[in-house]
C-alpha positions in Angstrom: 0.0 0.0 0.0 1.2 3.5 -0.8 1.1 6.2 1.9 -2.1 8.3 1.9 -0.5 11.5 2.9 1.7 12.1 -0.1 1.6 15.8 -0.9 0.4 16.9 -4.4 3.1 17.7 -6.9 3.4 21.5 -7.3 3.7 23.5 -10.5 6.8 23.2 -12.6 8.0 26.6 -11.6 6.9 28.5 -14.7 8.7 26.3 -17.1 11.9 26.0 -15.0 11.5 22.2 -14.7 15.2 21.8 -13.7 14.5 23.4 -10.3 12.5 21.0 -8.1 10.0 21.9 -5.4 9.9 20.3 -2.0 7.0 18.1 -3.2 8.8 17.0 -6.3 12.0 16.1 -4.4 9.8 14.0 -2.1 8.2 12.2 -5.0 11.6 11.6 -6.6 12.9 10.2 -3.3 10.0 7.9 -3.1 10.5 6.6 -6.6 14.2 6.0 -5.8 13.2 4.0 -2.6 11.0 1.8 -4.7 13.8 1.4 -7.3 16.4 0.5 -4.6 13.9 -2.1 -3.2 13.9 -3.7 -6.7 17.7 -3.5 -7.0 18.0 -5.4 -3.7 15.7 -8.2 -4.9 17.4 -8.2 -8.3 20.9 -8.5 -6.8 19.8 -11.3 -4.5 18.5 -13.2 -7.6 21.8 -13.1 -9.5 23.1 -16.7 -9.7 24.3 -19.0 -12.5 21.4 -20.1 -14.7 19.2 -17.0 -14.3 18.5 -15.1 -17.5 18.9 -11.4 -18.2 15.1 -11.2 -18.9 14.3 -12.9 -15.5 16.5 -10.4 -13.7 15.0 -7.4 -15.4 11.5 -8.7 -14.8 12.1 -8.2 -11.0 12.6 -4.5 -11.6 9.4 -4.2 -13.6 7.4 -6.3 -11.1 8.5 -4.2 -8.0 7.8 -0.9 -9.8 4.3 -2.1 -10.7 3.6 -3.4 -7.2 4.3 0.0 -5.7 2.4 2.0 -8.2 5.1 2.8 -10.7 4.3 3.7 -14.3 6.7 2.1 -16.7 10.4 1.5 -17.5 11.8 3.4 -20.5 14.5 0.8 -21.5 15.5 -2.8 -20.8 19.2 -2.0 -20.2 20.5 -5.1 -18.4 23.2 -7.3 -19.8 25.7 -9.8 -18.5 29.2 -11.0 -19.4 30.2 -10.2 -22.9 26.8 -8.6 -23.7 27.8 -5.8 -21.2 30.2 -4.5 -23.9 29.3 -2.4 -25.8 26.6 -0.7 -23.7 23.0 -0.1 -24.8 22.2 -3.8 -25.4 18.8 -4.6 -24.0 18.2 -7.8 -22.0 17.8 -11.1 -23.6 17.4 -14.8 -22.7 21.2 -15.1 -22.2 22.0 -17.2 -19.2 24.2 -15.6 -16.5 27.3 -17.6 -15.8 29.7 -17.7 -12.8 32.1 -14.9 -12.9 30.0 -12.6 -15.1 29.5 -9.0 -14.6 25.8 -8.0 -14.6 25.3 -4.3 -15.6 22.0 -2.4 -15.6 20.5 1.0 -15.9 17.1 1.3 -14.3 15.4 4.1 -16.3 12.4 3.5 -14.1 9.4 5.9 -14.2 8.2 5.1 -10.8 5.4 6.3 -8.5 3.9 9.7 -9.2 5.6 9.7 -12.6 9.2 10.5 -11.4 12.3 8.9 -12.9 14.6 6.7 -10.8 17.7 6.5 -13.0 20.3 4.5 -11.3 23.0 2.2 -12.7 24.9 -0.6 -10.9 27.2 -3.5 -11.9 27.2 -6.7 -9.9 29.4 -9.8 -9.9 27.9 -13.3 -10.2 29.4 -15.8 -7.8 30.9 -18.3 -7.2 34.5 -17.3 -7.8 36.4 -14.1 -7.5 36.4 -11.0 -9.8 39.3 -10.8 -12.2 41.9 -8.0 -12.0 40.4 -6.5 -15.2 36.9 -6.5 -13.8 38.1 -4.7 -10.7 40.0 -2.2 -12.9 37.0 -1.4 -15.0 34.9 -1.0 -11.8 37.3 1.3 -10.1 37.5 3.6 -13.1 33.8 3.9 -13.3 33.5 4.5 -9.5 36.3 7.1 -9.6 34.7 8.9 -12.5 31.3 9.4 -10.9 32.7 10.3 -7.5 35.2 12.8 -9.0 32.4 14.5 -11.0 29.9 14.5 -8.1 32.5 16.3 -5.9 32.6 19.2 -8.5 28.9 20.0 -8.3 27.7 23.2 -6.6 25.3 26.0 -7.3 26.9 28.6 -9.7 29.3 26.1 -11.4 29.0 26.6 -15.2 28.4 23.6 -17.4 31.6 24.5 -19.3 33.7 24.6 -16.2 32.2 21.2 -15.0 33.1 19.6 -18.4 36.6 21.0 -18.4 37.3 19.8 -14.8 35.5 16.4 -15.2 37.3 13.1 -14.8 39.3 12.3 -17.9 38.4 9.0 -19.5 41.5 7.1 -20.6 41.9 7.1 -24.4 41.3 3.4 -24.9 37.8 3.7 -23.3 36.8 7.0 -24.8 35.1 5.7 -28.0 32.5 3.8 -25.9 32.2 6.1 -23.0 28.8 7.4 -21.8 27.5 10.2 -24.2 26.7 12.3 -21.2 28.7 12.5 -18.0 25.7 14.3 -16.3 22.1 15.0 -17.2 19.1 16.4 -15.5 16.4 14.1 -14.2 12.7 14.6 -13.2 9.8 13.0 -14.8 12.3 11.6 -17.3 15.8 12.6 -18.5 15.9 16.4 -18.6 18.0 19.5 -19.3 21.0 19.8 -19.0 23.0 17.2 -20.8 26.7 17.6 -20.5 29.4 15.6 -22.2 33.2 15.3 -21.8 35.4 18.3 -22.8 36.0 17.0 -26.4 32.2 16.8 -27.0 31.4 20.0 -25.2 33.2 21.9 -28.0 30.9 20.2 -30.5 27.5 20.3 -28.9 27.8 21.9 -25.4 25.9 24.9 -24.3 26.1 27.6 -21.7 24.4 27.5 -18.3 25.0 26.8 -14.7 24.0 24.4 -11.9 21.4 25.8 -9.4 20.2 24.8 -6.0 17.5 22.2 -6.1 18.4 20.8 -9.5 18.3 17.0 -9.5 20.9 15.4 -11.8 22.3 12.0 -12.7 26.1 11.5 -12.8 27.1 8.5 -14.9 29.9 6.4 -16.2 30.4 3.6 -18.7 33.9 2.0 -18.9 34.4 -0.6 -21.5 37.1 -0.9 -24.1 36.1 -1.4 -27.8 36.2 -5.1 -28.5 36.7 -5.7 -24.8 35.1 -8.6 -23.0 32.9 -6.7 -20.5 32.0 -3.2 -19.3 30.9 -1.5 -16.1 27.9 1.0 -15.9 27.5 3.1 -12.7 25.1 6.1 -12.1 24.0 8.1 -9.2 21.1 10.5 -8.7 21.9 13.6 -6.6 20.3 16.8 -5.5 22.3 20.0 -5.7 22.3 22.0 -2.4 24.0 25.1 -1.1 26.8 23.0 0.3 27.3 20.7 -2.7 25.2 17.5 -3.2 22.8 15.3 -1.4 22.6 11.7 -2.6 19.2 10.6 -3.7 20.4 7.1 -4.7 22.1 5.3 -1.8 22.2 1.7 -3.0 25.5 0.2 -2.1 28.2 -0.5 -4.7 29.5 -4.0 -5.1 32.3 -4.4 -2.6 33.5 -7.6 -4.3 34.5 -5.5 -7.3 36.4 -2.8 -5.4 40.2 -3.2 -5.5 
């Protein structure tokens, strides 16, 4: 059952949909809580023999159970299908030692997006050195970039100071290192410095913006890839995490 005392979502601030009201932040947080419930159940279900489709169905079922609306994509892939990114789930069977990468893209309760990415390791066994290296780079990228965020920081300055993707991973890196999030993906969308020169635009971060900070690390023709993404609220003092689901400690060096 959903709470009966959820406040009504307020107006979208005269078109400034990037700035969220207190009610909207509440609704986003509720959607994230539902999403993280699904992530827990999904992670617990990862074992040899389960299929990508079966894992993704858990996300869909939990979202529906708690009044969510729909899921925009089916971005869950394991093992070699995690590279390149943007391969939707299939009947591929998960094997021991696989990485399982996913991006929730979940339009949850009250129509608000819970856009979180995690990568998990399928036991038994131990992660390889390469898997840990990929994971550490993705982890370092999102945490470096989150630490930059504050009201008044320009989009250009953020791009210029953002974590530098090593050359061998750049071709398949995430198109955006950060994007707005509300009822779906929103303005702004900011890429790495080399792309900012091509399609970047002026603007600045403001208090009560909610954004997603993301990374994909996978070498072209590589065996696997790691996708991580965090949702954050920009405050006067920096950021407040909206997504708090734990990272996979088995993959940390």
